Predicted model as a PDB file, atoms N, CA, C, CB and O in Angstrom, pLDDT in the B-factor column:
MODEL        1                                                                  
ATOM      1  N   MET A   1      40.226-151.910 131.036  1.00 84.00           N  
ATOM      2  CA  MET A   1      39.291-151.343 131.223  1.00 84.00           C  
ATOM      3  C   MET A   1      37.904-151.801 130.222  1.00 84.00           C  
ATOM      4  CB  MET A   1      39.791-150.077 131.162  1.00 84.00           C  
ATOM      5  O   MET A   1      36.839-151.242 130.484  1.00 84.00           O  
ATOM      6  N   ASP A   2      37.931-152.513 129.427  1.00 84.00           N  
ATOM      7  CA  ASP A   2      36.725-153.516 129.156  1.00 84.00           C  
ATOM      8  C   ASP A   2      36.807-154.228 129.828  1.00 84.00           C  
ATOM      9  CB  ASP A   2      36.502-154.160 128.090  1.00 84.00           C  
ATOM     10  O   ASP A   2      35.650-154.412 130.206  1.00 84.00           O  
ATOM     11  N   LEU A   3      37.514-154.957 130.410  1.00 86.00           N  
ATOM     12  CA  LEU A   3      37.287-155.907 131.564  1.00 86.00           C  
ATOM     13  C   LEU A   3      36.527-155.366 132.972  1.00 86.00           C  
ATOM     14  CB  LEU A   3      38.713-156.414 131.950  1.00 86.00           C  
ATOM     15  O   LEU A   3      35.444-155.737 133.424  1.00 86.00           O  
ATOM     16  N   LEU A   4      37.142-154.706 133.325  1.00 89.00           N  
ATOM     17  CA  LEU A   4      36.075-153.689 134.421  1.00 89.00           C  
ATOM     18  C   LEU A   4      34.621-153.390 133.675  1.00 89.00           C  
ATOM     19  CB  LEU A   4      36.887-151.881 134.771  1.00 89.00           C  
ATOM     20  O   LEU A   4      33.605-153.646 134.321  1.00 89.00           O  
ATOM     21  N   TYR A   5      34.526-152.981 132.650  1.00 89.00           N  
ATOM     22  CA  TYR A   5      33.280-152.734 132.488  1.00 89.00           C  
ATOM     23  C   TYR A   5      32.662-153.632 132.578  1.00 89.00           C  
ATOM     24  CB  TYR A   5      32.978-152.232 131.605  1.00 89.00           C  
ATOM     25  O   TYR A   5      32.029-153.570 133.632  1.00 89.00           O  
ATOM     26  N   LEU A   6      32.454-154.530 132.026  1.00 89.00           N  
ATOM     27  CA  LEU A   6      32.039-156.085 131.571  1.00 89.00           C  
ATOM     28  C   LEU A   6      31.846-156.316 133.320  1.00 89.00           C  
ATOM     29  CB  LEU A   6      33.553-157.319 130.485  1.00 89.00           C  
ATOM     30  O   LEU A   6      30.734-156.735 133.638  1.00 89.00           O  
ATOM     31  N   ALA A   7      32.713-156.105 134.316  1.00 91.00           N  
ATOM     32  CA  ALA A   7      32.817-156.757 134.924  1.00 91.00           C  
ATOM     33  C   ALA A   7      31.248-155.615 136.126  1.00 91.00           C  
ATOM     34  CB  ALA A   7      34.585-157.115 135.146  1.00 91.00           C  
ATOM     35  O   ALA A   7      30.594-156.267 136.939  1.00 91.00           O  
ATOM     36  N   VAL A   8      31.071-154.639 136.028  1.00 92.00           N  
ATOM     37  CA  VAL A   8      30.918-153.695 136.701  1.00 92.00           C  
ATOM     38  C   VAL A   8      29.539-154.146 136.171  1.00 92.00           C  
ATOM     39  CB  VAL A   8      31.690-152.327 136.572  1.00 92.00           C  
ATOM     40  O   VAL A   8      28.616-153.978 136.968  1.00 92.00           O  
ATOM     41  N   ARG A   9      29.230-154.681 134.988  1.00 89.00           N  
ATOM     42  CA  ARG A   9      27.414-154.196 133.955  1.00 89.00           C  
ATOM     43  C   ARG A   9      26.879-156.127 134.455  1.00 89.00           C  
ATOM     44  CB  ARG A   9      27.693-153.726 130.903  1.00 89.00           C  
ATOM     45  O   ARG A   9      25.735-156.466 134.760  1.00 89.00           O  
ATOM     46  N   LEU A  10      27.868-156.871 134.399  1.00 90.00           N  
ATOM     47  CA  LEU A  10      27.653-158.585 135.184  1.00 90.00           C  
ATOM     48  C   LEU A  10      27.106-158.122 136.702  1.00 90.00           C  
ATOM     49  CB  LEU A  10      29.555-159.749 135.413  1.00 90.00           C  
ATOM     50  O   LEU A  10      26.247-158.772 137.298  1.00 90.00           O  
ATOM     51  N   ALA A  11      27.881-156.598 137.381  1.00 91.00           N  
ATOM     52  CA  ALA A  11      27.251-156.867 138.634  1.00 91.00           C  
ATOM     53  C   ALA A  11      25.822-156.682 138.632  1.00 91.00           C  
ATOM     54  CB  ALA A  11      27.801-156.074 139.639  1.00 91.00           C  
ATOM     55  O   ALA A  11      24.920-157.494 138.842  1.00 91.00           O  
ATOM     56  N   VAL A  12      25.789-155.210 138.296  1.00 90.00           N  
ATOM     57  CA  VAL A  12      24.410-154.307 137.691  1.00 90.00           C  
ATOM     58  C   VAL A  12      23.080-155.202 137.950  1.00 90.00           C  
ATOM     59  CB  VAL A  12      24.525-153.988 135.789  1.00 90.00           C  
ATOM     60  O   VAL A  12      22.123-155.160 138.723  1.00 90.00           O  
ATOM     61  N   CYS A  13      23.608-156.173 136.714  1.00 86.00           N  
ATOM     62  CA  CYS A  13      23.033-157.093 136.432  1.00 86.00           C  
ATOM     63  C   CYS A  13      21.914-158.547 137.502  1.00 86.00           C  
ATOM     64  CB  CYS A  13      24.123-157.372 135.806  1.00 86.00           C  
ATOM     65  O   CYS A  13      20.723-158.857 137.473  1.00 86.00           O  
ATOM     66  N   LYS A  14      22.953-158.983 138.194  1.00 84.00           N  
ATOM     67  CA  LYS A  14      23.096-159.531 139.309  1.00 84.00           C  
ATOM     68  C   LYS A  14      22.187-159.251 140.342  1.00 84.00           C  
ATOM     69  CB  LYS A  14      24.180-159.317 139.651  1.00 84.00           C  
ATOM     70  O   LYS A  14      21.269-159.953 140.767  1.00 84.00           O  
ATOM     71  N   LEU A  15      22.708-157.694 140.830  1.00 88.00           N  
ATOM     72  CA  LEU A  15      21.771-156.317 141.706  1.00 88.00           C  
ATOM     73  C   LEU A  15      20.144-156.455 141.219  1.00 88.00           C  
ATOM     74  CB  LEU A  15      22.437-154.364 141.085  1.00 88.00           C  
ATOM     75  O   LEU A  15      19.224-156.785 141.968  1.00 88.00           O  
ATOM     76  N   ALA A  16      20.034-156.147 139.897  1.00 87.00           N  
ATOM     77  CA  ALA A  16      18.953-155.756 139.048  1.00 87.00           C  
ATOM     78  C   ALA A  16      17.960-156.877 138.412  1.00 87.00           C  
ATOM     79  CB  ALA A  16      19.575-155.018 137.977  1.00 87.00           C  
ATOM     80  O   ALA A  16      16.748-156.837 138.196  1.00 87.00           O  
ATOM     81  N   LEU A  17      18.668-157.617 138.254  1.00 79.00           N  
ATOM     82  CA  LEU A  17      17.817-158.856 137.677  1.00 79.00           C  
ATOM     83  C   LEU A  17      17.388-159.929 138.702  1.00 79.00           C  
ATOM     84  CB  LEU A  17      18.668-159.631 136.573  1.00 79.00           C  
ATOM     85  O   LEU A  17      18.165-160.559 139.420  1.00 79.00           O  
ATOM     86  N   PRO A  18      15.352-160.112 138.655  1.00 74.00           N  
ATOM     87  CA  PRO A  18      15.096-161.004 139.962  1.00 74.00           C  
ATOM     88  C   PRO A  18      15.895-162.394 139.222  1.00 74.00           C  
ATOM     89  CB  PRO A  18      13.075-161.258 140.481  1.00 74.00           C  
ATOM     90  O   PRO A  18      16.341-162.774 138.140  1.00 74.00           O  
ATOM     91  N   GLU A  19      15.692-162.893 140.857  1.00 73.00           N  
ATOM     92  CA  GLU A  19      17.037-164.143 140.645  1.00 73.00           C  
ATOM     93  C   GLU A  19      15.613-165.348 140.832  1.00 73.00           C  
ATOM     94  CB  GLU A  19      18.857-164.230 142.405  1.00 73.00           C  
ATOM     95  O   GLU A  19      16.028-166.298 141.496  1.00 73.00           O  
ATOM     96  N   GLY A  20      14.352-165.514 140.501  1.00 76.00           N  
ATOM     97  CA  GLY A  20      13.378-166.395 141.009  1.00 76.00           C  
ATOM     98  C   GLY A  20      12.954-166.544 139.216  1.00 76.00           C  
ATOM     99  O   GLY A  20      12.327-167.585 139.023  1.00 76.00           O  
ATOM    100  N   GLU A  21      13.182-165.713 137.928  1.00 76.00           N  
ATOM    101  CA  GLU A  21      12.056-165.788 137.048  1.00 76.00           C  
ATOM    102  C   GLU A  21      13.458-165.151 136.262  1.00 76.00           C  
ATOM    103  CB  GLU A  21      10.298-164.942 137.329  1.00 76.00           C  
ATOM    104  O   GLU A  21      13.462-163.927 136.132  1.00 76.00           O  
ATOM    105  N   PRO A  22      14.833-166.037 135.647  1.00 78.00           N  
ATOM    106  CA  PRO A  22      15.968-165.691 135.072  1.00 78.00           C  
ATOM    107  C   PRO A  22      15.095-164.948 133.953  1.00 78.00           C  
ATOM    108  CB  PRO A  22      17.062-166.929 134.683  1.00 78.00           C  
ATOM    109  O   PRO A  22      13.989-165.461 133.782  1.00 78.00           O  
ATOM    110  N   CYS A  23      15.390-163.837 133.165  1.00 85.00           N  
ATOM    111  CA  CYS A  23      15.105-163.367 132.238  1.00 85.00           C  
ATOM    112  C   CYS A  23      16.661-163.008 131.431  1.00 85.00           C  
ATOM    113  CB  CYS A  23      14.128-162.319 132.633  1.00 85.00           C  
ATOM    114  O   CYS A  23      17.538-162.676 132.228  1.00 85.00           O  
ATOM    115  N   PRO A  24      17.036-163.039 130.113  1.00 88.00           N  
ATOM    116  CA  PRO A  24      18.117-163.059 129.562  1.00 88.00           C  
ATOM    117  C   PRO A  24      18.449-162.175 129.625  1.00 88.00           C  
ATOM    118  CB  PRO A  24      18.268-163.401 128.654  1.00 88.00           C  
ATOM    119  O   PRO A  24      17.690-161.207 129.655  1.00 88.00           O  
ATOM    120  N   LEU A  25      20.447-162.022 129.705  1.00 89.00           N  
ATOM    121  CA  LEU A  25      21.302-161.298 129.788  1.00 89.00           C  
ATOM    122  C   LEU A  25      22.066-161.436 128.387  1.00 89.00           C  
ATOM    123  CB  LEU A  25      21.959-161.547 130.983  1.00 89.00           C  
ATOM    124  O   LEU A  25      22.689-162.325 127.808  1.00 89.00           O  
ATOM    125  N   ILE A  26      21.544-159.523 128.025  1.00 91.00           N  
ATOM    126  CA  ILE A  26      22.049-159.474 126.476  1.00 91.00           C  
ATOM    127  C   ILE A  26      23.704-158.224 126.718  1.00 91.00           C  
ATOM    128  CB  ILE A  26      20.307-158.557 125.145  1.00 91.00           C  
ATOM    129  O   ILE A  26      23.982-157.103 127.142  1.00 91.00           O  
ATOM    130  N   ILE A  27      24.238-159.226 126.204  1.00 90.00           N  
ATOM    131  CA  ILE A  27      25.792-158.440 126.228  1.00 90.00           C  
ATOM    132  C   ILE A  27      26.018-158.090 124.497  1.00 90.00           C  
ATOM    133  CB  ILE A  27      27.351-159.754 126.963  1.00 90.00           C  
ATOM    134  O   ILE A  27      25.636-158.850 123.608  1.00 90.00           O  
ATOM    135  N   ASP A  28      26.685-156.838 124.278  1.00 90.00           N  
ATOM    136  CA  ASP A  28      26.973-156.443 122.695  1.00 90.00           C  
ATOM    137  C   ASP A  28      28.148-155.992 122.633  1.00 90.00           C  
ATOM    138  CB  ASP A  28      26.100-155.388 122.023  1.00 90.00           C  
ATOM    139  O   ASP A  28      28.294-154.882 123.145  1.00 90.00           O  
ATOM    140  N   ASP A  29      29.087-156.491 122.163  1.00 84.00           N  
ATOM    141  CA  ASP A  29      30.142-156.501 121.857  1.00 84.00           C  
ATOM    142  C   ASP A  29      31.253-156.128 123.073  1.00 84.00           C  
ATOM    143  CB  ASP A  29      30.082-155.762 120.791  1.00 84.00           C  
ATOM    144  O   ASP A  29      32.011-155.162 122.989  1.00 84.00           O  
ATOM    145  N   ALA A  30      31.225-156.960 124.094  1.00 87.00           N  
ATOM    146  CA  ALA A  30      31.679-156.203 124.992  1.00 87.00           C  
ATOM    147  C   ALA A  30      33.483-156.912 125.630  1.00 87.00           C  
ATOM    148  CB  ALA A  30      30.308-156.164 126.140  1.00 87.00           C  
ATOM    149  O   ALA A  30      34.176-156.579 126.591  1.00 87.00           O  
ATOM    150  N   LEU A  31      33.745-158.326 124.176  1.00 87.00           N  
ATOM    151  CA  LEU A  31      35.128-159.029 124.468  1.00 87.00           C  
ATOM    152  C   LEU A  31      35.495-158.145 123.699  1.00 87.00           C  
ATOM    153  CB  LEU A  31      35.549-160.589 124.187  1.00 87.00           C  
ATOM    154  O   LEU A  31      36.292-157.560 124.432  1.00 87.00           O  
ATOM    155  N   VAL A  32      35.509-157.584 122.719  1.00 87.00           N  
ATOM    156  CA  VAL A  32      36.078-156.862 121.321  1.00 87.00           C  
ATOM    157  C   VAL A  32      37.658-156.531 121.800  1.00 87.00           C  
ATOM    158  CB  VAL A  32      35.077-155.184 120.824  1.00 87.00           C  
ATOM    159  O   VAL A  32      38.557-156.693 120.975  1.00 87.00           O  
ATOM    160  N   ASN A  33      37.944-156.097 123.059  1.00 88.00           N  
ATOM    161  CA  ASN A  33      39.231-155.290 122.988  1.00 88.00           C  
ATOM    162  C   ASN A  33      39.997-156.272 123.855  1.00 88.00           C  
ATOM    163  CB  ASN A  33      39.180-153.620 123.575  1.00 88.00           C  
ATOM    164  O   ASN A  33      41.138-155.889 124.112  1.00 88.00           O  
ATOM    165  N   LEU A  34      39.599-157.609 124.439  1.00 89.00           N  
ATOM    166  CA  LEU A  34      40.229-158.748 125.126  1.00 89.00           C  
ATOM    167  C   LEU A  34      41.480-159.221 124.412  1.00 89.00           C  
ATOM    168  CB  LEU A  34      39.247-159.903 125.245  1.00 89.00           C  
ATOM    169  O   LEU A  34      41.313-159.389 123.204  1.00 89.00           O  
ATOM    170  N   ASP A  35      43.025-159.544 125.003  1.00 90.00           N  
ATOM    171  CA  ASP A  35      43.004-160.421 124.107  1.00 90.00           C  
ATOM    172  C   ASP A  35      43.178-161.686 124.518  1.00 90.00           C  
ATOM    173  CB  ASP A  35      43.767-160.149 123.271  1.00 90.00           C  
ATOM    174  O   ASP A  35      42.709-161.611 125.654  1.00 90.00           O  
ATOM    175  N   GLU A  36      43.527-162.794 124.379  1.00 89.00           N  
ATOM    176  CA  GLU A  36      42.751-164.354 123.790  1.00 89.00           C  
ATOM    177  C   GLU A  36      42.949-164.937 125.287  1.00 89.00           C  
ATOM    178  CB  GLU A  36      43.765-165.535 122.202  1.00 89.00           C  
ATOM    179  O   GLU A  36      42.292-165.949 125.532  1.00 89.00           O  
ATOM    180  N   THR A  37      43.731-164.451 126.272  1.00 92.00           N  
ATOM    181  CA  THR A  37      43.286-165.148 127.348  1.00 92.00           C  
ATOM    182  C   THR A  37      41.895-164.531 128.060  1.00 92.00           C  
ATOM    183  CB  THR A  37      44.461-165.190 128.298  1.00 92.00           C  
ATOM    184  O   THR A  37      40.956-165.162 128.544  1.00 92.00           O  
ATOM    185  N   ARG A  38      42.063-163.260 127.969  1.00 91.00           N  
ATOM    186  CA  ARG A  38      41.056-162.626 128.956  1.00 91.00           C  
ATOM    187  C   ARG A  38      39.438-163.177 128.420  1.00 91.00           C  
ATOM    188  CB  ARG A  38      41.239-160.723 128.885  1.00 91.00           C  
ATOM    189  O   ARG A  38      38.514-163.672 129.067  1.00 91.00           O  
ATOM    190  N   LEU A  39      39.618-162.736 126.480  1.00 89.00           N  
ATOM    191  CA  LEU A  39      38.439-163.848 125.350  1.00 89.00           C  
ATOM    192  C   LEU A  39      38.628-165.029 126.921  1.00 89.00           C  
ATOM    193  CB  LEU A  39      39.463-164.797 122.924  1.00 89.00           C  
ATOM    194  O   LEU A  39      38.095-164.503 127.898  1.00 89.00           O  
ATOM    195  N   GLN A  40      39.105-166.077 127.161  1.00 91.00           N  
ATOM    196  CA  GLN A  40      38.730-167.374 127.493  1.00 91.00           C  
ATOM    197  C   GLN A  40      38.251-167.370 128.727  1.00 91.00           C  
ATOM    198  CB  GLN A  40      39.710-168.290 127.378  1.00 91.00           C  
ATOM    199  O   GLN A  40      37.501-168.292 129.047  1.00 91.00           O  
ATOM    200  N   GLN A  41      38.581-166.328 129.691  1.00 92.00           N  
ATOM    201  CA  GLN A  41      38.373-166.206 130.751  1.00 92.00           C  
ATOM    202  C   GLN A  41      36.969-165.684 131.026  1.00 92.00           C  
ATOM    203  CB  GLN A  41      39.317-165.584 131.166  1.00 92.00           C  
ATOM    204  O   GLN A  41      36.206-165.963 131.952  1.00 92.00           O  
ATOM    205  N   ALA A  42      36.794-164.738 129.844  1.00 91.00           N  
ATOM    206  CA  ALA A  42      35.253-163.909 130.242  1.00 91.00           C  
ATOM    207  C   ALA A  42      34.440-165.102 130.123  1.00 91.00           C  
ATOM    208  CB  ALA A  42      34.599-162.497 129.068  1.00 91.00           C  
ATOM    209  O   ALA A  42      33.731-165.518 131.039  1.00 91.00           O  
ATOM    210  N   MET A  43      34.585-165.830 128.609  1.00 91.00           N  
ATOM    211  CA  MET A  43      33.805-166.746 127.814  1.00 91.00           C  
ATOM    212  C   MET A  43      33.424-167.676 129.059  1.00 91.00           C  
ATOM    213  CB  MET A  43      34.664-167.506 126.471  1.00 91.00           C  
ATOM    214  O   MET A  43      32.303-167.594 129.563  1.00 91.00           O  
ATOM    215  N   ASP A  44      34.636-168.787 129.659  1.00 95.00           N  
ATOM    216  CA  ASP A  44      33.996-169.678 131.008  1.00 95.00           C  
ATOM    217  C   ASP A  44      32.922-168.655 131.824  1.00 95.00           C  
ATOM    218  CB  ASP A  44      35.440-170.198 132.273  1.00 95.00           C  
ATOM    219  O   ASP A  44      31.949-169.151 132.392  1.00 95.00           O  
ATOM    220  N   LEU A  45      33.110-167.506 131.840  1.00 93.00           N  
ATOM    221  CA  LEU A  45      32.319-166.785 133.180  1.00 93.00           C  
ATOM    222  C   LEU A  45      30.741-166.771 132.320  1.00 93.00           C  
ATOM    223  CB  LEU A  45      33.095-164.753 133.750  1.00 93.00           C  
ATOM    224  O   LEU A  45      29.758-167.192 132.930  1.00 93.00           O  
ATOM    225  N   LEU A  46      30.620-166.353 131.141  1.00 93.00           N  
ATOM    226  CA  LEU A  46      29.346-166.076 131.036  1.00 93.00           C  
ATOM    227  C   LEU A  46      28.649-167.498 130.419  1.00 93.00           C  
ATOM    228  CB  LEU A  46      29.186-164.733 130.143  1.00 93.00           C  
ATOM    229  O   LEU A  46      27.500-167.433 129.980  1.00 93.00           O  
ATOM    230  N   LYS A  47      29.350-168.716 130.403  1.00 95.00           N  
ATOM    231  CA  LYS A  47      29.106-169.828 130.087  1.00 95.00           C  
ATOM    232  C   LYS A  47      28.888-170.579 131.655  1.00 95.00           C  
ATOM    233  CB  LYS A  47      30.239-170.316 129.095  1.00 95.00           C  
ATOM    234  O   LYS A  47      28.696-171.794 131.608  1.00 95.00           O  
ATOM    235  N   GLU A  48      28.902-170.108 132.657  1.00 95.00           N  
ATOM    236  CA  GLU A  48      28.498-170.409 134.403  1.00 95.00           C  
ATOM    237  C   GLU A  48      27.776-169.491 134.336  1.00 95.00           C  
ATOM    238  CB  GLU A  48      29.582-170.325 135.772  1.00 95.00           C  
ATOM    239  O   GLU A  48      26.916-169.774 135.170  1.00 95.00           O  
ATOM    240  N   ILE A  49      27.474-168.404 133.842  1.00 92.00           N  
ATOM    241  CA  ILE A  49      26.021-167.484 134.177  1.00 92.00           C  
ATOM    242  C   ILE A  49      25.044-167.972 133.120  1.00 92.00           C  
ATOM    243  CB  ILE A  49      26.195-165.614 134.002  1.00 92.00           C  
ATOM    244  O   ILE A  49      23.840-167.889 133.361  1.00 92.00           O  
ATOM    245  N   ALA A  50      25.432-168.428 132.076  1.00 93.00           N  
ATOM    246  CA  ALA A  50      24.323-169.425 131.036  1.00 93.00           C  
ATOM    247  C   ALA A  50      24.264-170.511 132.059  1.00 93.00           C  
ATOM    248  CB  ALA A  50      24.978-170.100 129.226  1.00 93.00           C  
ATOM    249  O   ALA A  50      24.534-171.292 131.146  1.00 93.00           O  
ATOM    250  N   LYS A  51      24.135-171.516 133.398  1.00 93.00           N  
ATOM    251  CA  LYS A  51      23.581-172.162 133.689  1.00 93.00           C  
ATOM    252  C   LYS A  51      22.604-171.986 134.600  1.00 93.00           C  
ATOM    253  CB  LYS A  51      24.168-172.752 133.787  1.00 93.00           C  
ATOM    254  O   LYS A  51      21.979-172.920 135.101  1.00 93.00           O  
ATOM    255  N   GLU A  52      22.316-170.072 135.012  1.00 88.00           N  
ATOM    256  CA  GLU A  52      21.321-169.942 135.813  1.00 88.00           C  
ATOM    257  C   GLU A  52      20.482-169.081 134.414  1.00 88.00           C  
ATOM    258  CB  GLU A  52      21.717-169.130 137.459  1.00 88.00           C  
ATOM    259  O   GLU A  52      19.345-169.444 134.111  1.00 88.00           O  
ATOM    260  N   ARG A  53      20.809-168.542 134.048  1.00 88.00           N  
ATOM    261  CA  ARG A  53      19.826-167.749 132.785  1.00 88.00           C  
ATOM    262  C   ARG A  53      20.467-167.872 131.170  1.00 88.00           C  
ATOM    263  CB  ARG A  53      19.757-165.835 133.167  1.00 88.00           C  
ATOM    264  O   ARG A  53      21.431-168.519 130.761  1.00 88.00           O  
ATOM    265  N   GLN A  54      19.696-167.147 130.588  1.00 91.00           N  
ATOM    266  CA  GLN A  54      20.328-167.430 129.188  1.00 91.00           C  
ATOM    267  C   GLN A  54      20.991-166.288 129.389  1.00 91.00           C  
ATOM    268  CB  GLN A  54      19.430-167.593 127.754  1.00 91.00           C  
ATOM    269  O   GLN A  54      20.781-165.398 130.214  1.00 91.00           O  
ATOM    270  N   VAL A  55      22.356-166.461 128.014  1.00 93.00           N  
ATOM    271  CA  VAL A  55      22.542-165.562 127.883  1.00 93.00           C  
ATOM    272  C   VAL A  55      22.907-165.131 126.139  1.00 93.00           C  
ATOM    273  CB  VAL A  55      23.331-165.444 128.895  1.00 93.00           C  
ATOM    274  O   VAL A  55      23.193-166.072 125.400  1.00 93.00           O  
ATOM    275  N   ILE A  56      22.887-164.008 125.675  1.00 94.00           N  
ATOM    276  CA  ILE A  56      22.451-164.097 124.983  1.00 94.00           C  
ATOM    277  C   ILE A  56      24.063-162.861 124.179  1.00 94.00           C  
ATOM    278  CB  ILE A  56      20.792-163.963 125.254  1.00 94.00           C  
ATOM    279  O   ILE A  56      23.796-161.662 124.259  1.00 94.00           O  
ATOM    280  N   LEU A  57      25.279-163.145 123.619  1.00 91.00           N  
ATOM    281  CA  LEU A  57      26.371-162.428 123.366  1.00 91.00           C  
ATOM    282  C   LEU A  57      26.512-162.257 122.056  1.00 91.00           C  
ATOM    283  CB  LEU A  57      27.437-162.925 123.882  1.00 91.00           C  
ATOM    284  O   LEU A  57      26.685-163.260 121.363  1.00 91.00           O  
ATOM    285  N   PHE A  58      26.461-160.761 121.362  1.00 90.00           N  
ATOM    286  CA  PHE A  58      26.982-160.187 120.156  1.00 90.00           C  
ATOM    287  C   PHE A  58      28.198-159.672 120.072  1.00 90.00           C  
ATOM    288  CB  PHE A  58      26.287-159.311 119.767  1.00 90.00           C  
ATOM    289  O   PHE A  58      28.690-158.705 120.653  1.00 90.00           O  
ATOM    290  N   THR A  59      28.465-160.121 119.599  1.00 83.00           N  
ATOM    291  CA  THR A  59      30.251-159.981 119.059  1.00 83.00           C  
ATOM    292  C   THR A  59      30.276-160.394 117.471  1.00 83.00           C  
ATOM    293  CB  THR A  59      31.511-161.322 120.043  1.00 83.00           C  
ATOM    294  O   THR A  59      29.596-161.063 116.692  1.00 83.00           O  
ATOM    295  N   CYS A  60      31.900-159.305 117.455  1.00 82.00           N  
ATOM    296  CA  CYS A  60      32.135-159.689 116.339  1.00 82.00           C  
ATOM    297  C   CYS A  60      33.596-160.589 116.106  1.00 82.00           C  
ATOM    298  CB  CYS A  60      32.013-158.502 115.627  1.00 82.00           C  
ATOM    299  O   CYS A  60      34.233-160.791 115.072  1.00 82.00           O  
ATOM    300  N   ARG A  61      33.878-161.111 117.754  1.00 68.00           N  
ATOM    301  CA  ARG A  61      34.748-162.306 117.482  1.00 68.00           C  
ATOM    302  C   ARG A  61      34.750-163.281 117.742  1.00 68.00           C  
ATOM    303  CB  ARG A  61      35.577-162.326 117.680  1.00 68.00           C  
ATOM    304  O   ARG A  61      34.297-163.374 118.883  1.00 68.00           O  
ATOM    305  N   SER A  62      35.076-164.436 117.251  1.00 64.00           N  
ATOM    306  CA  SER A  62      34.861-165.847 117.293  1.00 64.00           C  
ATOM    307  C   SER A  62      35.598-166.155 118.096  1.00 64.00           C  
ATOM    308  CB  SER A  62      34.992-166.602 116.237  1.00 64.00           C  
ATOM    309  O   SER A  62      36.778-165.804 118.110  1.00 64.00           O  
ATOM    310  N   ALA A  63      34.909-167.066 119.153  1.00 54.00           N  
ATOM    311  CA  ALA A  63      35.814-167.530 120.690  1.00 54.00           C  
ATOM    312  C   ALA A  63      34.714-169.445 120.565  1.00 54.00           C  
ATOM    313  CB  ALA A  63      35.174-165.840 122.938  1.00 54.00           C  
ATOM    314  O   ALA A  63      33.721-169.946 120.038  1.00 54.00           O  
ATOM    315  N   GLU A  64      35.829-169.757 121.450  1.00 54.00           N  
ATOM    316  CA  GLU A  64      35.018-171.419 120.964  1.00 54.00           C  
ATOM    317  C   GLU A  64      34.889-171.969 123.047  1.00 54.00           C  
ATOM    318  CB  GLU A  64      36.801-173.087 119.427  1.00 54.00           C  
ATOM    319  O   GLU A  64      34.400-173.051 123.370  1.00 54.00           O  
TER     320      GLU A  64                                                      
ENDMDL                                                                          
END                                                                             
């Protein structure tokens, strides 16, 4: 359920935030309940997004 919620949040951001003037994407503890495999996949996705806009991730988990 958390992964679906993250996907919806990212989709809304993609639709609502301007592409020409990328503003930061701030995510607060969206990865807390993910298992290690899904956590790594989510981090990989956020790294791809970070190539186009700044990603600020607040979390209580450590991810490499």
